C-alpha positions as CSV (number, residue, x, y, z in Angstrom):
1,X,-23.8,-32.8,-30.2
2,X,-25.6,-29.7,-28.8
3,X,-24.1,-27.3,-26.3
4,X,-25.9,-28.8,-23.3
5,X,-24.9,-32.3,-24.2
6,X,-21.3,-31.2,-24.7
7,X,-21.3,-29.5,-21.3
8,X,-22.7,-32.6,-19.6
9,X,-20.1,-34.9,-21.3
10,X,-17.2,-32.6,-20.4
11,X,-18.4,-32.4,-16.7
12,X,-18.6,-36.2,-16.5
13,X,-15.1,-36.7,-18.1
14,X,-13.6,-34.2,-15.6
15,X,-15.2,-36.2,-12.8
16,X,-13.9,-39.4,-14.3
17,X,-10.4,-38.1,-14.5
18,X,-10.4,-37.6,-10.8
19,X,-12.6,-40.6,-9.6
20,X,-12.1,-43.4,-12.1
21,X,-12.1,-46.9,-10.6
22,X,-8.9,-48.8,-10.9
23,X,-9.8,-52.1,-12.5
24,X,-7.4,-54.8,-14.0
25,X,-8.8,-54.6,-17.5
26,X,-8.7,-50.8,-17.8
27,X,-6.2,-48.1,-18.7
28,X,-6.0,-44.9,-16.7
29,X,-8.1,-42.0,-17.9
30,X,-6.5,-40.3,-20.9
31,X,-4.0,-43.2,-21.3
32,X,-3.7,-45.3,-24.5
33,X,-6.5,-47.8,-24.8
34,X,-6.1,-51.3,-23.1
35,X,-5.5,-54.6,-24.9
36,X,-8.8,-55.4,-26.8
37,X,-8.5,-59.0,-25.5
38,X,-8.7,-57.8,-21.9
39,X,-11.6,-55.4,-22.7
40,X,-13.6,-58.1,-24.5
41,X,-12.9,-60.8,-21.8
42,X,-14.0,-58.4,-19.0
43,X,-17.1,-57.2,-20.8
44,X,-18.3,-60.8,-21.4
45,X,-17.7,-61.7,-17.8
46,X,-19.4,-58.5,-16.5
47,X,-22.7,-59.3,-18.2
48,X,-25.2,-60.0,-15.5
49,X,-22.3,-60.1,-12.9
50,X,-20.8,-57.7,-10.5
51,X,-17.3,-56.2,-10.7
52,X,-16.4,-57.7,-7.3
53,X,-17.4,-61.2,-8.5
54,X,-15.6,-60.9,-11.9
55,X,-12.2,-59.8,-10.5
56,X,-10.9,-63.2,-9.4
57,X,-12.2,-64.9,-12.5
58,X,-10.5,-62.3,-14.8
59,X,-7.2,-62.8,-12.9
60,X,-7.6,-66.6,-13.2
61,X,-8.4,-66.5,-16.9
62,X,-5.6,-64.1,-17.9
63,X,-3.0,-66.1,-15.9
64,X,-4.1,-69.3,-17.6
65,X,-4.7,-67.8,-21.1
66,X,-2.9,-64.5,-21.4
67,X,-3.8,-63.9,-25.0
68,X,-6.8,-64.6,-27.3
69,X,-4.7,-67.2,-29.1
70,X,-4.0,-69.1,-25.9
71,X,-7.7,-69.1,-25.0
72,X,-8.6,-70.3,-28.6
73,X,-6.2,-73.2,-28.1
74,X,-7.5,-74.2,-24.6
75,X,-9.4,-77.3,-23.8
76,X,-13.1,-76.5,-23.7
77,X,-13.7,-78.5,-20.5
78,X,-10.9,-76.6,-18.8
79,X,-12.5,-73.2,-19.9
80,X,-15.9,-74.3,-18.7
81,X,-14.6,-75.5,-15.4
82,X,-12.7,-72.1,-14.9
83,X,-16.0,-70.3,-15.7
84,X,-18.0,-72.3,-13.1
85,X,-19.7,-70.0,-10.6
86,X,-20.0,-67.0,-13.0
87,X,-23.3,-68.3,-14.3
88,X,-25.0,-67.8,-17.7
89,X,-22.8,-70.5,-19.2
90,X,-23.7,-69.8,-22.8
91,X,-21.3,-66.9,-22.4
92,X,-18.4,-69.3,-21.8
93,X,-19.3,-71.3,-24.9
94,X,-19.5,-68.1,-26.9
95,X,-16.2,-67.0,-25.4
96,X,-14.4,-70.0,-26.8
97,X,-16.1,-69.6,-30.2
98,X,-15.2,-66.0,-30.4
99,X,-11.6,-66.6,-29.3
100,X,-11.2,-69.1,-32.1
101,X,-12.7,-66.8,-34.7
102,X,-10.3,-64.0,-33.6
103,X,-7.3,-66.4,-33.7
104,X,-8.3,-67.5,-37.2
105,X,-7.9,-63.9,-38.3
106,X,-4.4,-63.6,-36.9
107,X,-5.3,-62.8,-33.3
108,X,-6.4,-59.3,-34.0
109,X,-9.8,-58.0,-33.0
110,X,-11.7,-55.9,-35.6
111,X,-11.7,-52.3,-34.6
112,X,-15.2,-51.2,-35.6
113,X,-18.6,-51.8,-34.0
114,X,-20.1,-53.4,-37.2
115,X,-17.2,-55.8,-37.7
116,X,-17.1,-56.8,-34.0
117,X,-20.8,-57.7,-34.2
118,X,-19.9,-60.4,-36.8
119,X,-17.9,-62.3,-34.2
120,X,-19.6,-65.2,-32.4
121,X,-21.5,-64.1,-29.2
122,X,-20.9,-60.4,-29.5
123,X,-24.2,-58.5,-29.2
124,X,-24.8,-54.8,-29.6
125,X,-23.6,-54.0,-26.1
126,X,-20.3,-55.9,-26.1
127,X,-19.4,-54.7,-29.7
128,X,-20.0,-51.1,-28.7
129,X,-18.0,-51.5,-25.4
130,X,-15.0,-53.0,-27.2
131,X,-15.1,-50.5,-30.0
132,X,-15.3,-47.6,-27.6
133,X,-12.9,-48.7,-24.8
134,X,-10.3,-50.6,-26.8
135,X,-10.3,-48.6,-30.0
136,X,-11.8,-45.2,-28.9
137,X,-14.5,-45.4,-31.6
138,X,-17.5,-43.1,-30.9
139,X,-19.8,-46.0,-30.0
140,X,-22.6,-45.6,-27.5
141,X,-22.4,-48.1,-24.7
142,X,-25.6,-48.8,-22.7
143,X,-25.4,-51.2,-19.7
144,X,-27.7,-51.2,-16.7
145,X,-25.7,-48.4,-15.0
146,X,-25.8,-46.2,-18.1
147,X,-29.5,-47.0,-18.5
148,X,-30.1,-45.8,-14.9
149,X,-28.0,-42.6,-15.2
150,X,-29.7,-41.5,-18.5
151,X,-33.2,-42.4,-17.3
152,X,-32.7,-40.3,-14.2
153,X,-30.9,-37.4,-16.0
154,X,-33.9,-37.1,-18.4
155,X,-36.7,-38.2,-16.0
156,X,-37.9,-40.7,-18.6
157,X,-41.4,-41.8,-17.4
158,X,-41.9,-44.5,-19.9
159,X,-41.4,-47.9,-18.2
160,X,-38.8,-50.4,-19.2
161,X,-38.3,-52.2,-21.6
162,X,-40.2,-49.8,-23.9
163,X,-38.1,-46.9,-22.5
164,X,-34.9,-48.3,-23.9
165,X,-35.3,-46.7,-27.3
166,X,-35.5,-43.3,-25.7
167,X,-32.7,-44.0,-23.3
168,X,-30.4,-45.1,-26.2
169,X,-31.2,-41.9,-28.2
170,X,-30.3,-39.7,-25.2
171,X,-27.1,-41.7,-24.5
172,X,-26.1,-41.3,-28.2
173,X,-26.7,-37.6,-28.0
174,X,-24.3,-37.4,-25.0
175,X,-21.5,-39.6,-26.4
176,X,-18.6,-37.3,-27.4
177,X,-16.7,-37.8,-30.6
178,X,-13.4,-38.0,-28.7
179,X,-12.6,-40.1,-25.5
180,X,-15.7,-42.2,-26.2
181,X,-14.1,-45.1,-24.2
182,X,-13.4,-42.9,-21.2
183,X,-16.9,-41.5,-21.4
184,X,-18.5,-45.0,-21.5
185,X,-16.5,-46.0,-18.4
186,X,-17.3,-42.7,-16.7
187,X,-21.0,-43.4,-17.2
188,X,-20.6,-47.0,-15.8
189,X,-18.6,-45.7,-12.8
190,X,-21.1,-43.0,-12.1
191,X,-23.9,-45.5,-12.0
192,X,-21.9,-48.0,-9.9
193,X,-20.7,-45.6,-7.3
194,X,-22.9,-42.5,-7.2
195,X,-26.1,-42.9,-9.2
196,X,-26.8,-46.2,-7.5
197,X,-30.2,-48.0,-7.6
198,X,-31.0,-47.2,-4.0
199,X,-29.8,-44.2,-2.0
200,X,-28.2,-42.3,-4.9
201,X,-25.5,-39.8,-3.7
202,X,-26.9,-36.8,-5.6
203,X,-24.9,-34.2,-3.7
204,X,-21.7,-35.9,-5.1
205,X,-22.9,-36.2,-8.6
206,X,-21.2,-34.1,-11.3
207,X,-24.4,-34.0,-13.3
208,X,-26.8,-33.0,-10.5
209,X,-27.5,-29.5,-11.8
210,X,-28.8,-30.9,-15.1
211,X,-30.7,-33.9,-13.6
212,X,-34.4,-33.8,-14.0
213,X,-34.8,-37.0,-12.2
214,X,-33.4,-35.6,-9.0
215,X,-36.2,-33.1,-8.8
216,X,-38.8,-35.8,-9.5
217,X,-37.3,-38.3,-7.1
218,X,-34.3,-40.1,-8.5
219,X,-35.1,-43.6,-7.2
220,X,-38.2,-43.7,-9.3
221,X,-36.1,-44.0,-12.4
222,X,-35.8,-46.0,-14.5
223,X,-39.5,-46.9,-14.2
224,X,-39.9,-50.7,-14.1
225,X,-43.0,-52.8,-14.9
226,X,-44.5,-54.9,-12.2
227,X,-42.5,-58.0,-11.4
228,X,-43.9,-61.3,-12.7
229,X,-43.8,-64.2,-10.4
230,X,-41.2,-66.8,-11.6
231,X,-42.5,-70.3,-12.1
232,X,-41.3,-73.0,-9.7
233,X,-39.8,-76.1,-11.2
234,X,-38.7,-79.4,-9.6
235,X,-36.1,-81.9,-10.5
236,X,-33.8,-84.6,-9.1
237,X,-30.1,-85.1,-9.2
238,X,-28.5,-88.5,-8.6
239,X,-25.5,-89.2,-6.5
240,X,-23.7,-92.5,-7.4
241,X,-20.6,-93.2,-5.4
242,X,-17.9,-95.9,-5.4
243,X,-14.5,-96.0,-3.6
244,X,-14.4,-92.3,-2.8
245,X,-15.5,-91.2,-6.3
246,X,-18.8,-89.8,-7.6
247,X,-20.2,-90.3,-11.1
248,X,-20.3,-87.1,-13.2
249,X,-21.6,-86.5,-16.7
250,X,-20.9,-83.9,-19.3
251,X,-24.1,-82.0,-20.1
252,X,-25.1,-81.4,-23.8
253,X,-23.3,-78.6,-25.4
254,X,-26.4,-76.6,-26.0
255,X,-29.1,-75.7,-23.5
256,X,-29.0,-74.8,-19.8
257,X,-25.5,-75.3,-18.2
258,X,-24.4,-76.7,-21.5
259,X,-21.0,-78.3,-21.7
260,X,-20.5,-78.4,-18.0
261,X,-19.6,-81.4,-15.8
262,X,-22.6,-82.1,-13.5
263,X,-24.4,-84.8,-11.5
264,X,-26.8,-86.8,-13.6
265,X,-30.3,-85.5,-13.3
266,X,-33.9,-86.2,-14.5
267,X,-34.0,-83.7,-17.4
268,X,-35.6,-80.7,-15.6
269,X,-35.7,-77.5,-17.7
270,X,-37.1,-74.0,-17.7
271,X,-40.3,-75.4,-19.3
272,X,-41.2,-78.1,-16.8
273,X,-40.3,-80.5,-14.1
274,X,-37.9,-83.4,-14.6
275,X,-39.4,-86.8,-15.4
276,X,-36.5,-88.9,-16.7
277,X,-35.6,-92.2,-14.9
278,X,-32.5,-92.5,-12.7
279,X,-29.3,-93.6,-14.4
280,X,-29.5,-97.0,-12.6
281,X,-32.3,-99.3,-11.5
282,X,-32.2,-100.1,-7.8
283,X,-32.6,-98.5,-4.4
284,X,-32.6,-94.7,-4.3
285,X,-33.0,-92.6,-1.1
286,X,-33.7,-88.9,-0.9
287,X,-31.1,-86.8,0.9
288,X,-32.6,-83.4,0.8
289,X,-33.3,-80.5,-1.6
290,X,-31.4,-77.5,-2.7
291,X,-33.0,-74.4,-4.3
292,X,-31.5,-72.3,-7.0
293,X,-32.8,-69.2,-8.8
294,X,-32.4,-68.9,-12.6
295,X,-33.3,-65.8,-14.6
296,X,-36.8,-67.1,-15.6
297,X,-37.6,-69.7,-13.0
298,X,-36.7,-71.2,-9.6
299,X,-35.7,-74.8,-9.2
300,X,-36.0,-77.2,-6.2
301,X,-33.5,-80.0,-6.9
302,X,-33.9,-83.1,-4.8
303,X,-30.7,-85.1,-4.3
304,X,-31.1,-88.8,-4.5
305,X,-28.5,-91.3,-3.3
306,X,-27.9,-94.7,-4.9
307,X,-27.4,-97.4,-2.4
308,X,-27.1,-100.4,-4.7
309,X,-24.0,-102.1,-6.1
310,X,-24.8,-102.7,-9.8
311,X,-22.5,-100.1,-11.5
312,X,-21.7,-102.2,-14.5
313,X,-24.1,-100.2,-16.7
314,X,-21.9,-97.1,-16.5
315,X,-19.8,-96.9,-19.7
316,X,-16.8,-94.6,-19.9
317,X,-18.3,-92.7,-22.8
318,X,-21.3,-91.8,-20.6
319,X,-19.4,-89.9,-17.9
320,X,-16.5,-90.2,-15.5
321,X,-15.7,-91.1,-12.0
322,X,-14.4,-88.0,-10.1
323,X,-12.6,-88.1,-6.7
324,X,-14.8,-86.6,-4.1
325,X,-11.8,-85.1,-2.3
326,X,-11.1,-82.9,-5.3
327,X,-14.7,-82.2,-6.4
328,X,-14.1,-78.5,-5.9
329,X,-11.9,-78.7,-9.0
330,X,-14.5,-80.2,-11.3
331,X,-16.0,-76.8,-12.1
332,X,-19.5,-77.8,-11.3
333,X,-22.2,-75.2,-12.0
334,X,-23.5,-73.5,-8.9
335,X,-26.7,-75.6,-8.8
336,X,-24.8,-78.9,-8.7
337,X,-22.1,-77.5,-6.4
338,X,-25.0,-76.8,-4.0
339,X,-26.2,-80.4,-4.3
340,X,-22.7,-81.8,-3.8
341,X,-22.3,-79.5,-0.8
342,X,-25.5,-80.9,0.7
343,X,-24.1,-84.4,0.3
344,X,-20.7,-83.5,1.8
345,X,-22.4,-81.7,4.7
346,X,-24.5,-84.8,5.5
347,X,-21.3,-86.9,5.3
348,X,-19.6,-84.6,7.9
349,X,-22.6,-84.8,10.2
350,X,-22.6,-88.6,10.2
351,X,-18.8,-88.9,10.3
352,X,-18.6,-90.9,7.1
353,X,-15.5,-90.7,5.0
354,X,-16.7,-92.3,1.8
């Protein structure tokens, strides 16, 4: 670590000691590292999600499953339902698999980046974050906030994603051999509160005197490629009701929204529109359409209402009847919660009680 990198790291840690965010999965600056379970759980939740959104979920999970062994023993359906609304549902499936792997080794997380990478669902970022924050290993942690800080600090002109190699190399050069966990969280906090995507507060930044990006126009960095238009997909969801209950199905364990309870649908996917037949023959009526944005495509989902009476073809192994009055407890993914919300809003308008 050269003298300039050492100076920058020291300045950032001094700033963090005074300005660190208080978060439920953290220890105070300079304090012993937090429980690896809480670090790992928070980092998985924080992928593609904001701190504000994660807070209530983290509290709910740690109350229900306060240890990794408790999470490993949990019912998968309950975990998936508790995750509903956080999105990127493959993370929840990986969460269960990882918890079980850790429980199988006595409930102790490995303490090195390489060993953490061997656990299910732990990629380079999460392994580095847990190694640094929970075990104070000198691992380099690069999330979107760190990426932005480093790109601006060095005025890296190469566009993303190609620039990530250079950004990681610069971040590695800055990572100190001691207090690596505090340093990683300091970089995250700086990006989240000062070196923000828009309107960075450069006058408050502890690194401003070394920042090449400020002189070149900080908001330019990191340089991003032109946005590609997302494809538009279409699908249908089917609402089948009897006696105040609606028919829900458990989606396949792999694939989009895997393992979640949902309304039956026509098999839409990221690759194309849905074409599968409704779950019952008979009269179907369109109620309206909800739109939902996924990472790689947008979906218009039309909600169809069954108005027939032939429900004999529904076998218990195919799904389950769920009380509409407690549908908010089913843990529906956001897309299907929107569709259910459309139905309930129409019911309110017409004064129907089901």
